[in-house]
Each structure stands twice: as structure tokens, then as C-alpha cells.
C-alpha positions as CSV (number, residue, x, y, z in Angstrom):
1,M,16.3,-91.8,-19.8
2,V,18.5,-92.7,-16.9
3,I,22.1,-91.5,-17.1
4,C,24.9,-92.5,-14.8
5,S,26.6,-89.5,-13.3
6,M,29.4,-91.7,-12.1
7,A,30.4,-92.8,-15.7
8,D,33.9,-91.7,-16.8
9,S,32.3,-89.8,-19.7
10,C,30.2,-87.7,-17.2
11,T,32.5,-87.0,-14.3
12,D,33.8,-83.6,-15.6
13,L,30.2,-82.4,-15.9
14,A,29.0,-84.1,-12.7
15,V,31.4,-82.0,-10.5
16,Q,29.6,-78.8,-11.7
17,G,26.6,-79.7,-9.6
18,A,23.7,-82.0,-9.1
19,G,21.5,-82.3,-12.1
20,S,24.2,-81.2,-14.6
21,V,24.4,-84.6,-16.2
22,A,20.6,-84.9,-16.4
23,Q,20.5,-81.5,-18.1
24,L,23.0,-82.6,-20.7
25,A,21.0,-85.9,-21.3
26,A,17.8,-83.9,-21.7
27,S,19.4,-81.5,-24.2
28,R,20.7,-84.5,-26.2
29,K,17.3,-86.1,-26.2
30,H,15.7,-82.8,-27.2
31,A,18.0,-82.5,-30.1
32,K,17.5,-86.1,-31.2
33,Y,13.7,-85.7,-31.3
34,V,13.5,-82.2,-32.6
35,D,11.2,-83.3,-35.5
36,L,8.6,-84.5,-33.0
37,Q,8.1,-81.0,-31.7
38,R,6.4,-80.0,-35.0
39,Q,3.5,-82.3,-34.2
40,Y,3.7,-83.0,-30.4
41,N,4.5,-81.4,-27.1
42,F,7.7,-83.3,-26.5
43,Q,9.2,-83.2,-23.0
44,P,12.5,-85.0,-22.4
45,I,12.9,-86.6,-19.0
46,A,16.4,-87.5,-17.8
47,V,17.2,-88.9,-14.4
48,E,20.7,-89.3,-12.9
49,T,21.4,-92.5,-11.1
50,L,21.9,-90.6,-7.9
51,G,18.6,-88.9,-8.1
52,P,18.5,-85.5,-9.9
53,I,16.0,-84.9,-12.7
54,N,16.4,-82.3,-15.4
55,E,14.7,-79.0,-14.6
56,S,12.1,-78.9,-17.4
57,A,11.0,-82.4,-16.5
58,C,10.6,-81.3,-12.8
59,A,8.4,-78.4,-14.0
60,F,6.4,-80.6,-16.2
61,L,5.8,-83.2,-13.5
62,D,4.9,-80.5,-11.0
63,D,2.3,-79.2,-13.4
64,L,1.0,-82.7,-14.1
65,V,0.7,-83.9,-10.5
66,G,1.2,-80.8,-8.4
67,G,3.6,-80.6,-5.5
68,F,6.3,-82.8,-7.2
69,R,9.1,-80.5,-6.1
70,S,8.1,-80.4,-2.5
């Protein structure tokens, strides 16, 4: 999911810091697909239009490919 941190609905959260909007989007996606977690390892990935990715997705991608955060 790509979320626009510049959207009017996100500006209050965006001023709290880079990645704040991505964290919110990932939380919403996590709640939406909560039933999948019973059968699958579900990892929400949310990316802000200006670059930041939610933290759990960064950790997942780092485990997957190694050196993602560097």
C-alpha cells in the first residue's frame, strides 16, 4: 500500500515524523486482514509517497534480503 503523507487527512500525523503515516496505514491493513493471521504469516507493507516504510516491513525486508536498512 502506498499512502500519501501530503494528503489533508494525513497532515496532522505526518508532522509527528517520517514514517508516522506509513505506521498508521500498516496498522489499518493489519486490522483489516486480522483473520489471515490465523492461517498465514501476514506482513503489512506500507510506503509513504515521500519514501518512509513502516518499521515491521523494514525488519521483514531486512530478514528477507539482508542489508535492506543500510
